[in-house]
C-alpha positions in Angstrom: 59.1 56.9 -18.8 58.8 60.6 -18.0 59.2 63.0 -20.9 60.1 66.6 -20.3 57.3 68.9 -21.4 58.1 71.0 -24.5 57.8 74.3 -22.7 60.0 73.3 -19.7 62.3 76.1 -18.8 60.5 78.7 -20.9 59.4 82.0 -19.2 55.7 82.4 -18.8 54.1 85.0 -21.1 51.4 87.4 -20.0 48.8 85.7 -22.4 49.8 82.3 -21.0 49.2 83.5 -17.4 45.8 84.9 -18.4 44.9 81.6 -20.0 46.1 79.8 -16.8 43.8 82.0 -14.7 40.8 81.4 -17.0 41.4 77.6 -17.1 41.8 77.5 -13.3 39.1 79.9 -12.1 36.4 79.9 -14.8 36.7 76.5 -16.5 37.9 74.7 -13.3 40.2 72.4 -15.2 42.4 70.0 -13.3 46.1 70.6 -12.9 46.8 67.7 -15.2 44.5 69.2 -18.0 46.1 72.6 -17.7 49.6 71.1 -17.8 48.7 69.3 -21.0 47.3 72.4 -22.6 50.4 74.5 -21.6 52.9 71.8 -22.3 54.3 72.2 -18.8 54.7 69.9 -15.8 52.0 69.7 -13.2 54.4 71.0 -10.7 55.1 74.0 -12.8 51.4 74.7 -13.0 50.9 74.3 -9.3 53.9 76.7 -8.5 52.6 79.3 -11.0 49.1 79.2 -9.6 50.7 79.9 -6.2 53.1 82.5 -7.5 50.2 84.5 -9.2 48.1 84.0 -6.1 45.3 82.2 -8.1 45.5 79.4 -5.6 47.6 78.0 -2.8 49.8 75.0 -3.5 47.5 73.0 -1.3 44.4 74.1 -3.2 46.1 73.1 -6.5 46.9 69.7 -5.0 43.1 69.1 -4.5 42.7 69.1 -8.3 45.4 66.5 -9.0 44.2 63.1 -10.4 44.7 60.1 -8.2 47.5 57.7 -9.3 48.7 54.3 -8.1 50.7 54.7 -4.9 49.6 58.2 -4.2 46.4 59.3 -2.5 44.2 61.7 -4.5 45.4 65.3 -4.3 49.0 64.7 -3.2 52.1 66.0 -4.9 55.3 66.9 -3.1 56.9 70.3 -3.8 60.3 68.7 -4.0 59.5 65.6 -6.2 59.4 65.5 -10.0 56.1 64.4 -11.6 56.5 60.9 -13.1 
């Protein structure tokens, strides 16, 4: 069952955006790891990375973990993460 992340719907703060940039560029964490740390969905992380021009949506897809039924690095922009 999918649970809604605690920070779903909250605006991004400047310190949170700076953390996102550090985790993505310096620490090279996966989208899943960043989502857990920020208590946001993987899709929210991917869209924010693109919005802040830290990465394209496609680049973010390359750091998604593989899951059953989905090739590694694939997430639709229109689908909700399970």
